[in-house]
N, C-alpha and C positions, 0 to 999 in steps of 0.2 A: 734683616741681618744678612751680611755677605757671607755665603758659604765658603769655607777655606778650600784653597786649592791643594792638590797633592804636592808635597814638597820634594818628591823623589827626583825631580830634575834640577833642583837647586842644591848647590854645594853646602855642607854644614856650616862653614865659616860665615858666608853671607847671612844665613838664617840666624845665626847666633847674634850677629851685629844688629839685624832687624829686631830681634827679640829685646835686646837692650834698649833700642830706640823707641819701639812702639809697644812693648810689653805684650799684653794679650791680643793686641790688634795686629801683630806681625803676620799671622796667617791671612788676615783680610787684605793686607798690603800685597802679599804675594799673589792673591787671587786678582786684585785690581791690576797688577802689572801683567799677569797672564792674559787678562781680557784684552789688553791693548796689543797683545802679540809681542811684547817686548819693545814697544815704541821708545825711541831714543830721547824724545822730548815731550812726554805726555803733559796734558793740561790738568791742573788741580782745580776742582770745583767744590764749593760748599753751598748747601741749600737744602731744599726739601722737595719731595714729590707728594702730591695730594691726589687721591682717587676720589672722583665725584660721580654721583649718579646722574646719568644723562636725562633721566626722567624728572627727577625732583631737584637736582642740584645739591643734594645733601652730601656732606663729607662722609665717605665710607671708610677711609683709612688715611693715615699720614705717615710718611717716612722721612726722617731728617738725618743729615750727616752728623748733627750735633749729638744725637742720641745713640749713634753706632760708632764703634771703633773702625777705622782710625780717625774718624772725624772729617773725612773728605772722600771724594771719588776721583777717578782718573779717566780722562778721555784722550784717545789717541790724537796726535797732532794732525794726522791726515795729510801730511806733506807728500806729494806725488813723486818728488825727486829722490832717486836712489842714493844720490850722494849725501842727502840730508837725513833720511830715515828709511832704511831698507824695509822694515816691516810694513810701514804705511804705503810705501811705494809698491810693494808686492800686492797689497790689497787693491791699490789703484790699477796695477797692471792686469789683475784678474778681471776687474770690472771692465777695463778697456777691451780685454779679449772677448768677453761675453757681448759687449756692445757691438764690436765689429763683426763677430761671428754671427750674431743674430741678423745682421743686415746681409750677410752672405748666404746663409742657408735657411734663415727663418727660425723662430723659436716661439711656439704657441704659448708656452708658459710665461714668456716675457711680452706677449702681446704682438708678436711679429709673425705674420702668416708665413707658413713654409712654402707658399707659392712663389716667394721672392727667389727661391733657389733656381727657378727656371727663367728668371728675367735676364736680359743681356747684362753682362758684367765684365769689366776690365780692371786690370791692375796697372797703374801708371806710375812712373817715376820721373819727376821734373827736376832738373839740376840747375845750378847757377851758371852763368856765363863765366868766361875766364877774365880775371882782372890782372893777370900777369903769370909768368911761369913759376911753378912751385915744384918742389921735390915730391915724388909720388912713388907708390909701390904698385907695380904692374905685374900681375900674376896670370898665367895661362896654364894650359895642361902640362907644360914642361917646367913649371916652377916660376920663380921670379925672373923678370926680364930687366934689362937696363932701364934706369929711371927715364932718361931723355937722350935719345940718339942725336937729337939736334937737327940742324939744317940751316941754310943761309938765312940771316947772318949768324955766324957762330958766336958772336959776342954782341952784347947790347951796347947802347950809346954810352954807357958808363964803363965799358971795358970788361964787364962780367961775362964769363963764358955761359952760354945757354945750353951747354951739353952737360949731362951727368950720366956716366956709364956705370955707376954703381947699381948693384942689385940690393935695394934697401930691405932690411928685415922688417917684420911686422911691428917691432917695438923701436924702430929707429926714430929718435926725436926730430930728425930733419924732415920727416914726411909732413907735407903741408906747408913748409916754410918757403918763403920766396927765394928764388935764385938770386934776384937782384931787388932788394927792398926799395931802391930808388925808382925802379920801373913799375913796381906794383901799385895799382890804383886803390889805395886803402879807402879813400873817400867814396868811390863808387861801390866798393865791397860793403861798406857800412850802410850806404843808401839802399843797396839791394836787400840786405837783411831787414832794414826798417820798413821797406815797402812791399815785402813779400805778401802780406795780407791783401793789399790792394791789387796786386797782380793776380792772386788766386781768385778774388771776387770777380775780376774782369774775365778771367778764364772761364769760370762757371757761367757768367752772363753770356759770353759769346759762343759757348759750346752748343746751345740749342740752335743758333743761327747756322753753324756748320752742319749740324744734323739735318736741319731743314733743307739746306742747299744740296746735300747729298741725296736727299729723298725727293727733290724737286717740289718742295712744299714751301709755303710761307711759314714764318715763325708762329703766327697765330693758329694756322692749321695744324702745325706740329704739336702745339701744346694742348690741343683737344684730344690727342691720343698718347702723348709721351711726356713724362716728367723725369728730371734728372735728380738723383740722390747720390750722396757721396759720404765717405769718411776719410780723413787724411791725417797724417802725422808729419811733423817737421823733424829733420835730422841734421845735426851739424856735421859738416865734413871737416877733415883735419885742417884744411886751410882757413876755417872759420866762417865759411859761407854755408847757408842753409839750403837743403834741397827737400823735396816733398815726395812722400809716398802716398798714393791715394787709391782707394777702390771706388769706382764710379759705376753706378747702376741705373738702368732705365726702368721706370715704372709706368703704370697706366695713368690716366688723368686724375684719378682719385687716390694716388699714392701706392704704397706697397701691396694693398689688397687687390689691386687690379693689374692686369697684364698690359704691357705696352702694345701699340699698334703692330700689326704683323710685319711691317717693313723694318721695324727696329731690331737689329741683330747686334751681337757682340762685335762682329767684324766691322760693321758700319760705325759703331760707337768708337772702336779703336781708331779708325781712320779719322773720325771727327775730332777726337782728342788730340791726335798728332797734328792735324791741320790747325786747330785752335792754338796749340802751344807754339807753333811756328809764327803765328800772326799777331797774337795779342802783345801789348806793351803799355806801360804807364810812364808818362813823362813827369819827372820830378825836378825840383830845383835844389841844387846843392848849397852848402853854406857859403861858398864863394860866388854864388849867383849863376853858375853855369847850369844849363839844362842837361839832364841825363835821361836816357831811355832805359827803363827797367823792364827786362824781358827774360824769358827762359833761355837757358843755355842750349847748345846744339845737341847735347846728349839727353834725349827724351825717349824713354822706353815704354811702350804701351803693349800689353799682352792680354788677349781675351782669356777669361777663366771659364772653362767649359763645365757644364753640370753633368755629373754622373748619376743618372736616374736610378742606378742599382745601389746607390749609397757609396760611402767611402770617399768623400770629396777631400782627399788629403791636401790638395792644393789650397782649398779654402781654409782649412784648419791652419795650414802653414802661414798663409797670408794674415789671418787674424792674429796669430802669435807674433808674426814679424812686426805688425803695426803696434801691437800692445807693448812690445819690448821697447820701442823707441818713445812711447808715450811717457816713460819714466826717466828719460835722459834730460840733460841740460846742456848749457853752453860749454861745460868743461871738456867735452869731446873736441871742440874746436879751439880750445885754449882759453875760454872765458872763465868766469867765476860763477859760483852758485849763490852769491849774496849780492844785494844791491850796493852800489858804491855811493857813499854820501859825500866824499871829498875827493877831488881830482888827484890829489897827491897819492892816493891809494894805488892808482894805476902805475905809478913809478916804483912804489915799494913792493907791490905784490910779486909773487913768484910766477912770472909769465915769460913766455918766449918773446923774443924781439918782434916777431911777426904779430903775435896776439896783442902785444902792448901797442904797436902802431895802429892796429885795427881798432883797439879799444879807445885810443885817443881820438880817432875819427868819429867813432860812435858817440863819444862824450860831446863833441861839438854839435851833433844832431840832437841828442836828448840824453842828458846825464842820467835820467831815470833808467835807461836801458843800455848803459855802457857795459855793464857786467855781462850782458848777453850779446855783446858785439853788435848792438843796434837792433837785434830781433826783438819785436814787441808783441808777438802774437801768442796764441795758445799752441802748445805742442800737439794737441789732439783736438780736432774740430770735426763736426759732421753737419750734414743737412738736417733740418728739423725732423723730417719724416723718414730719415734713413733707417732708424731702428729704435730700440729702447734707449732711455736716457740714464745718465749717471744718477740723477735724483731718484728714479724709479728703482734702480739697483740698490742704492743706499736705503731707500724706504723698505724694500723687501727684507734687507738684512736687519734693520731695526725691528721690524715686525716679528721676525724669527726670534730675535733675542727677547722681545717682550713676551712671546709665548713660552719661552724657557725660564722666565723670571718666576720663582716660586711665590714671592710676595704678591705679584699681580695675579698669578694663577689662583691663589686662595681667595682673593677678592672677587674675581670673576665667578668662582664656584659658588660663592654666597649670594651674588647678585643675579639670581636666576631670573631671566626675562627682562633684565635691564642692562643697558649698555654702560660700560665703565669708561669714563673720560679721565685721562691723566693730565694734571696740570703741574708742570715742573718750574721751579724758580731757583736757579743757581747763579752764583756769581764767581768771578775769577779769583782764585786764591794763590796762583803761582803756576810755574811750568818747569819742566825738567825733572831730572832724577838726582837724588842725593847720592853721595859716594857709597852709602850702604845699599842703595836700591839698584845701582848700575850693574853689579854682578848678577843680581836676580834677573833683571831684564835681559842681560846677555845670555843667560842660560836658556831662556825661552826662545830667543832668536835663533839659537843654535839647535833647538830641538826640532826634529822632523814632525813631531805631533803638535807643534805650536799652531794656534788658530791661523796665524799669518806667519809662516816661516819665510826665510830669506830665499830658499830655492825649492822647498818642498811643495808637494801637491796636496791640496785639501782632498780628502778621500771622498767627499760628497759632491764636489763640483765637476769632476770629470775633465778638468783642464790640464793639458800637457804642460809640464814644468817649463819646457822651452821647445815650442813647436818648430821643427826644422824647416827652413825655407828651401824647398827642393830645387827651385830654379837655379841653375848654375851661374847665371850671369845677372847680377843686379848692381846698381850703382853704389859703390862704396869707396871709390877712389877719391883722393883729395881734390 
């Protein structure tokens, strides 16, 4: 039986509608919605769970949705994108925070040695090159500065002025838009987004070579004492190009549990990253047959992250929060869409800026599958295999915690003394989404600070800051 949730957070009117719809099963529906954190598009499942004895295989108990009101269970959609499902994206953001933070400072509870906190570590930002002049917001200590002061030539070949003396506000829709669309290389911009993954792989491949050169070693000799681990996120700039934020760490030959060779320092790692970013490139062929060189832009920022032996590594906490925040974003920041495009005509009908529409057209010629993300086809958060804990491990720990709190399973385990209980689940898809009567209930849980997964609240047991501030004053956020 599903224990009823406290209806105190739900307005009386939605509860009355649910009661008319589900009768005695209305409290159970409220509890199911609460368990999803107010997911905007939960998945309805029907089926049964069977508890088996690991020793004999005998059936100990059986629980079916057919015998319990309301006749189904709900599973959160699990979408990581904030624009699609704020509650599920918040859960993903927290998992991303713990994943990144465990690799920065270690977490014995998650299987990552705290010794990694003393390993050489840098925070790096890699930007895209210029594909043409765009409007931008430039801010310094004195406030906003003129967009573009210009320089010779003052006009492009199409007669468009390349100067913009306006001080754009933060919400100015012109930020990121091309000054001259005819001059902007949309094909190259789409190719950059599409091949960012290949460029990153080459960067990580060549980084040990630069480290070896700086240390006067061969690559084979370096790998006997040093291994590279990383976690990175992709962020769309206002102009529709992706750039990368990454934490890069040096470990010993056996991974995080071993210290790197004595010559490996954060300063040497920072220098090697900067040298690698300036040299690596990937040659690709465009739709028209011309060869283009995909490489990082000139704005590459690499900063060592020092370890505070006395505790209070605020910078590491801020970096983990910074990366986790971008893990839930999508191409909408750069003018793209959050759903895949099936028909090319959608590009012309969608509410897009002229700049984003032109970039999306170029992305469609490369791969219609990724036109909605302006050509970008990678994951927004990736990491080296041995950087830290995995998302699967975090989800598994959460599932185990919920299983321990399940009264049905607790009763079975209490009776099966000395025997291990195995749960076999058999469920099938029965629909998705919320009915009009259920939507206000879900909205009430999303707005609640005590919700299991609130939109901005902090779970009292996880210790995660709701929005860890990024303390460094200068980071790449310009278009």
